[in-house]
BAMI-302507 format. One record per residue (C-alpha): y negated, z, x negated. Coordinates in steps of 0.02 Angstrom, whole numbers. Each point is the difference from the previous one (the first is absolute). Last residue first. Layout:
# residues N
SITE      y      z      x
SITE      Y      Z      X
...
This chain:
# residues 518
SITE      y      z      x
SITE  -6833   4751  -2595
SITE   -121     92    113
SITE    106    159     20
SITE     -5     16   -187
SITE    113    -45   -150
SITE    -68     30   -163
SITE    -43   -147   -102
SITE    161    -11   -143
SITE    -47    116   -163
SITE    -31    -90   -158
SITE    131     37   -119
SITE    -27   -127   -134
SITE   -149     93    -58
SITE   -159   -102    -70
SITE   -131    119     75
SITE     82    176     32
SITE    101     25    159
SITE    -80     23    165
SITE     44    160     80
SITE     58     25    190
SITE    113    119    -92
SITE    151    -60    103
SITE    -33   -173    -45
SITE    -51     72   -185
SITE    179     71     -1
SITE     80   -166     81
SITE    -61    -90   -138
SITE     71     90   -141
SITE    172    -16    102
SITE     -7   -185    -11
SITE    -63    -27   -174
SITE    146    122    -51
SITE    129    -84     93
SITE    -60   -171    -83
SITE     12     84   -172
SITE    179     71     36
SITE     53   -179     68
SITE    -73    -79   -137
SITE    104    102   -136
SITE    160    -13    109
SITE     -4   -188     39
SITE    -44    -56   -182
SITE    145    128    -70
SITE    108   -107    108
SITE    -66   -162    -61
SITE     17     47   -180
SITE   -105    -35   -168
SITE   -168    -12     60
SITE     11    165    111
SITE     75     66   -135
SITE   -158     13    -99
SITE    -54    129    131
SITE     89    135   -109
SITE     27    129    142
SITE    104   -109    102
SITE    152     22    -93
SITE     -1    178    -13
SITE    194      7    -40
SITE    111   -145     -1
SITE     -9   -159    107
SITE    116   -129     47
SITE    -49    -21    173
SITE   -176    128     46
SITE     40    102    139
SITE   -165     19    102
SITE    -18    128    127
SITE   -152     -3    119
SITE    -44    187     82
SITE   -134    -42    134
SITE     58   -179     45
SITE    185     51    -25
SITE    137    -40   -131
SITE    174     61      5
SITE     46    159   -106
SITE    180    -33    -82
SITE    130     63     99
SITE     31    101    155
SITE     39    149   -132
SITE    -63    -53   -167
SITE    137    -55    -95
SITE    -59   -181    -34
SITE   -160     60    -61
SITE   -170    -67     33
SITE    -81    171     63
SITE     29     46   -188
SITE    129    111    -76
SITE    133   -162    -27
SITE   -154    -93    -67
SITE    -27     88   -150
SITE    113   -129   -109
SITE    -99   -142     77
SITE    100   -128     24
SITE    -64    -65    174
SITE   -181     77    -47
SITE   -101    100    113
SITE   -183    -13     89
SITE    -46    111    133
SITE   -171     -1    100
SITE    -71    155     93
SITE   -154    -13    120
SITE    100     84    124
SITE    170     93     -3
SITE    151     60     85
SITE    112    -35   -151
SITE     18    164    -86
SITE    190    -26     11
SITE     19    -49   -166
SITE    -50    170    -80
SITE    -80    107    154
SITE   -106     86   -131
SITE     52    188     25
SITE    158    -47     57
SITE     36    -98   -153
SITE    -53    122   -124
SITE    100    124     95
SITE    150   -103    -15
SITE    -23    -16   -172
SITE     27    161    -42
SITE    -84    167    -67
SITE    125    152    -33
SITE   -107     93   -134
SITE    105    -83   -144
SITE    -35   -174     92
SITE   -204     53      6
SITE    -35     43   -182
SITE    -30    178    -52
SITE   -136    129    -19
SITE     48    176     29
SITE      1     38   -182
SITE    -20   -163    -91
SITE    168    -83     40
SITE     67   -143   -108
SITE    -97   -170     21
SITE     85   -121   -105
SITE    169     54    -36
SITE     36     27    184
SITE    -96   -131     67
SITE     39   -175    -89
SITE    146     41    -99
SITE    101    124    129
SITE    -78   -111    157
SITE     52   -154    -84
SITE    172     53    -33
SITE     29     78    162
SITE    -52   -169     75
SITE    131   -121   -109
SITE     -9   -115   -143
SITE    168     27    -80
SITE     62   -141    118
SITE   -117   -127    -76
SITE    -98   -115    109
SITE     16   -182      4
SITE    174     -1     72
SITE    -66     64    165
SITE    130    137     83
SITE    -57     54    162
SITE    111    135     50
SITE      4     61   -180
SITE   -187      6     -9
SITE    -63    -36   -173
SITE   -194     31    -26
SITE   -177    -53     35
SITE    -67    165     42
SITE   -105     -4    149
SITE    -59    176    -29
SITE   -165     16    108
SITE     18    190      1
SITE   -148     66     26
SITE     50     93   -168
SITE    122    -98    -91
SITE    -47   -187     15
SITE   -202     67     13
SITE     38     89   -183
SITE     80   -143    -58
SITE   -152   -107     54
SITE   -130    125    -93
SITE    117     20   -157
SITE     29   -187    -22
SITE   -201    -41     20
SITE    -43    150    -99
SITE    110    -66   -135
SITE    -89   -173    -24
SITE     67    -49   -153
SITE    153    -61     56
SITE    114     22   -132
SITE     14   -117   -153
SITE    146   -136    -29
SITE   -110   -161     42
SITE    -39    -36   -175
SITE     31   -171      9
SITE    162      7    -94
SITE     64    117    125
SITE    -25   -131    125
SITE     96   -130   -107
SITE    136    115    -35
SITE     19     36    192
SITE      3   -170     52
SITE    141    -48   -152
SITE    105    143     70
SITE    -12    -70    173
SITE     61   -165    -44
SITE    139     77   -107
SITE     54    108    138
SITE     -7   -148    125
SITE    114    -95   -125
SITE    131    122     -1
SITE      5     47    182
SITE      4   -160     85
SITE   -122   -153      0
SITE    -40      1    190
SITE     97    -18    149
SITE   -151    -75     90
SITE     20   -166   -113
SITE    -39      5   -173
SITE   -130   -109    -90
SITE     97    -54   -162
SITE     10    116   -155
SITE    -35    -88   -177
SITE   -142    136    -32
SITE   -102   -132    -82
SITE   -152     25    118
SITE     24    150    109
SITE     87     24    150
SITE    128    131    -53
SITE     30     61    176
SITE    -52    182    -49
SITE   -155    -79    -81
SITE    -50   -113    131
SITE     19    144    130
SITE   -121    125   -108
SITE   -128   -124    -35
SITE     28    -60    196
SITE    -30    161     90
SITE   -199     -5      8
SITE     -2   -180     83
SITE   -112   -104    -83
SITE   -180      4     75
SITE    -88    -23    164
SITE    131     54    111
SITE     -1    174    -76
SITE    172    103    -46
SITE    -37    193    -41
SITE    132     76     80
SITE    126   -124    -86
SITE    -48     93   -153
SITE    142    130     86
SITE    112   -108    -94
SITE     -6     94   -149
SITE     14    188     63
SITE    190     -7     36
SITE     34    -56   -197
SITE   -129    122    -81
SITE     35    153    139
SITE    192    -31    -62
SITE    -52     20   -183
SITE   -120    150     28
SITE    124     85    107
SITE    140    -11   -146
SITE   -134     59   -130
SITE    -77   -113   -119
SITE     13     52   -178
SITE     98   -182    -46
SITE   -167    -72     57
SITE     33   -165    116
SITE     56   -174    -70
SITE    116     -6    142
SITE    172    -25   -117
SITE    -86    140    -91
SITE    -10    122    136
SITE    183    -38     47
SITE     65     23   -172
SITE    -91    174     -2
SITE     90     36    176
SITE    170    -68    -68
SITE    -25    121   -150
SITE    -44    154    116
SITE    140    -32     92
SITE     23    -95    158
SITE     51     49    171
SITE   -151     17    116
SITE   -126    -60   -108
SITE    120   -149    -51
SITE     35    -34    162
SITE   -181     12     74
SITE    -43   -138   -150
SITE    137   -116     61
SITE    -66     10    180
SITE   -186    -27    -56
SITE     42   -148   -109
SITE    108    -77    159
SITE   -151     39    116
SITE   -123    -80   -106
SITE    125   -149    -16
SITE     15    -16    196
SITE   -187     21     27
SITE    -47   -123   -114
SITE    127   -135     51
SITE    -64     36    185
SITE   -181    -29    -50
SITE   -114    143     58
SITE    -34     51    180
SITE    141     58     83
SITE     47    107   -142
SITE   -188     68      4
SITE     13     45    170
SITE    155     95    -34
SITE    -83     93   -136
SITE   -122     67    107
SITE    134     38    132
SITE     60    149    -97
SITE   -157     99     49
SITE     63    169     -4
SITE   -102    142     84
SITE    -88   -104    118
SITE   -192    -19     57
SITE    -49   -114    135
SITE   -166    -75    -43
SITE     29   -102   -160
SITE   -132   -123     39
SITE      0   -180    -65
SITE   -167    -15     75
SITE   -105     95    110
SITE   -171    -63     70
SITE    -96    120    102
SITE   -138     -7    134
SITE   -146    104     63
SITE     19    143   -129
SITE    -48    188     37
SITE     87     52    155
SITE    178    -31    -44
SITE     42    140    -82
SITE    197     35    -18
SITE     56   -163     56
SITE   -124   -115    -50
SITE    -11     93   -154
SITE    197    -14    -28
SITE    -35   -178     18
SITE   -110    -20   -129
SITE     83    129   -105
SITE    138   -122      3
SITE    -96   -143    -62
SITE    -79    106   -134
SITE    193     17    -54
SITE     33   -180      0
SITE   -148    -90     61
SITE   -161     52     68
SITE   -141    -27    120
SITE   -106    115     79
SITE   -145    -93    122
SITE   -169    101     34
SITE   -105    -58    144
SITE   -178     37     -2
SITE    -93    134     93
SITE    156    147      4
SITE     40    -56   -166
SITE   -158     -7    -82
SITE    -80   -153    -53
SITE   -170     36     71
SITE    -10    157   -112
SITE   -160    -10    -51
SITE     27    -13   -176
SITE    131   -135     13
SITE     26    -73   -167
SITE      2    169    -85
SITE    135     57    128
SITE      3    173     71
SITE    183     53     20
SITE     35    122    131
SITE     98    -78    146
SITE     89   -138   -100
SITE     30    131   -157
SITE     63    132    121
SITE    128   -131     82
SITE     58    -64   -162
SITE     20    171    -69
SITE     75     64    162
SITE    151   -122    -27
SITE     39     56   -177
SITE    -25    187     49
SITE    129    -15    120
SITE    116   -121    -98
SITE      5    144   -141
SITE    -81     19   -168
SITE    -80    171     16
SITE    148     89    -59
SITE    -13    -85   -155
SITE    -64    143   -109
SITE    123    137     44
SITE    163   -123    -11
SITE    -59    -76   -170
SITE   -120   -133    -63
SITE    -84     79   -155
SITE   -190     44     28
SITE   -138    -26    117
SITE     27     49    187
SITE    -81   -149    119
SITE     25   -146   -135
SITE    -88   -164     64
SITE    -43    -51   -185
SITE    147   -138     -8
SITE    130     66    118
SITE     28    162     92
SITE    -98    -55    160
SITE     18   -196     25
SITE   -147    -84    -68
SITE   -100    -84    146
SITE    -27   -194     42
SITE   -155    -57     82
SITE    -61   -178     63
SITE   -144    -49     80
SITE      4   -108    148
SITE    -43   -193     46
SITE    156     -2    135
SITE     78   -140   -109
SITE    -61     58   -167
SITE     59    190     36
SITE    176    -68     59
SITE     11   -104   -142
SITE    -41    138   -123
SITE    118    120     55
SITE    145   -144     11
SITE    -30    -27   -193
SITE    -61   -137    -70
SITE   -142      3    106
SITE    -95    114   -112
SITE     20    186     -8
SITE    102    -17   -166
SITE     -5    180    -90
SITE    145     22   -123
SITE   -124    -16   -155
SITE    -87    160     31
SITE    150     92     12
SITE     85     65    171
SITE    132    117    -30
SITE    164    -31     83
SITE     73     67    167
SITE   -129   -110    116
SITE   -145     41     96
SITE    -35    -90    171
SITE   -121   -148    -16
SITE   -160     20    113
SITE    -65   -159     71
SITE   -174     50     65
SITE    -94    -97    153
SITE   -184    -59      2
SITE   -125    124     77
SITE   -107     -4   -160
SITE     14   -154   -105
SITE     89   -163      7
SITE    137     72   -123
SITE    101   -146    -86
SITE    -37     52   -196
SITE    -38    186     58
SITE    144     62   -102
SITE     55    176     -9
SITE     94    120   -112
SITE     66    172     30
SITE      3    155   -103
SITE     48    163     68
SITE    -84    156    -67
SITE     70    176     52
SITE    -50    103    148
SITE      0    196     45
SITE    140    106     50
SITE    -99     58    143
SITE     42   -159     94
SITE    175     75     46
SITE    103   -111     83
SITE    -73   -162    -78
SITE     49     74   -152
SITE    -97    -53   -169
SITE   -133    -81    103
SITE    -77   -165    -73
SITE   -166     -8    -70
SITE    -17   -200    -14
SITE    -25    -81   -161
SITE    -64   -172    -41
SITE     55   -170    -92
SITE    -61   -170     23
SITE    127   -139     35
SITE     55   -148    -85
SITE    105     12   -172
SITE     90   -164     16
SITE    179     -6      1
SITE     70    -30   -182
SITE    186     18     41
SITE     27    -16    178
SITE     59    148     99
SITE    114     22    141
SITE      5    152    122
SITE    146    135    -54
SITE    136     52     96
SITE     76    106   -145
SITE    144    -51    -97
SITE    103    143    -43
SITE      4     67   -180
SITE    132     90    -88
SITE    -44    179    -53
SITE    -12    -12   -148
SITE    -80   -114   -121
SITE     65   -134   -138
SITE    -76   -151     94
SITE     65    -64    167
SITE   -158    -22     87
SITE    -92    -63   -152
SITE    146   -133     -9
SITE    -14    -84    163
SITE   -207     26      9
SITE    -30    124    142
SITE    -97    -75    151
SITE   -173    -27    -33
SITE   -152     78     85
SITE   -111    -79    110
SITE   -143    112     -3
SITE    -42   -104    165
SITE    161    128     39
SITE    138     45    -83
SITE    161     65     36
């Protein structure tokens, strides 16, 4: 899940290349190729352990931009850190992103922070193990945000006139950073003045089978029908076929014949998760896959099918063509950012965030293989990656569970909030664990003046984060403008309460104070 660091979702083939264990789609923020490297890098001395400061500090990178900053006393827009490494070309603090757009409208500076255990921000150097990763947990991550906001000395504000207790600090994020924003509001509410929480998976679940249910509703009916046929066919061969049958299956799909059973079904199930990265302002991310599966390429000779699809034989042929083209592009390599994979896996296993996108017998979804199960994920993603190191173990092994996390944060029931705006997409695969979930007790959270909720029709994941979406879709425009308008209103309230005049040129001038005379 990325931040203004705008990290990309995994490429289709990169995500299913010859690696073990199989990948799960992370709820990362969207990134555009070639995002401008806007932002000045600086370093902060962050505590290794907020409960034991005597352990010392480590260097945590952050980036800031003053392109919209009206000077000392102006607001700070702080983007919560995400679970991928921020590189110098990944920074976009301009108004192309929600972070920059808010900063532009409140005339503030913007900041994004590297998450602990990503990039150079490594508290305990060395290989990632059950011992060295002990300081990667939710409490430490939230405390990083709060400790930074309360203690950082900003180069552009040497006199501290934009400190958190003097000027309004606004916490923003989409995806996991959006959840961090909401969880900071729940667990440490006395530092930030206002919050933006978009596509935030705040209700932790062990098995997130609903992820594929949403995709099934979102993508073309013929595509989902045919992908389900191919997956069911593969499941049957893996369950009952000979080794010769399995090799024939892989060849029929243009997949490497040395792939394991799990890699094959992971590739098939993971392919449709491209929907998560869909943005209104550019071609649908699922279109290349679905056009291939439905044999809709020039010269195919296949008419455009109805909702029933083209059937198993043609769908297999089309999917094989898709894989072959992708492999020919060189998209058959593992993700080079191993620390991102290890760090996030640890979160899933230790906190535990889990949310495995797997088969659920009580809720069968054709787009996910029956051979992808929670127990298999825990074995591959936890047991094999994080063996015990002396007394150090991952949280699931120590008896931790998702109910404990939800009890701590309030999950989707932490709704008695002020100055917090929620945004979700109708067809975001992570919506089932958001405050806009249809399964939430009492139904999706309803909007109020202090806690506005925007549900963008037809939207996927983080569709308010890339602000280009407002020019391509009316629902996105309403949500993006709604976030900005609320932030401007709440910033005005801050200056009203402080009886303090905003910097010259600010869009957030206070209303005249009421007195007995007026």
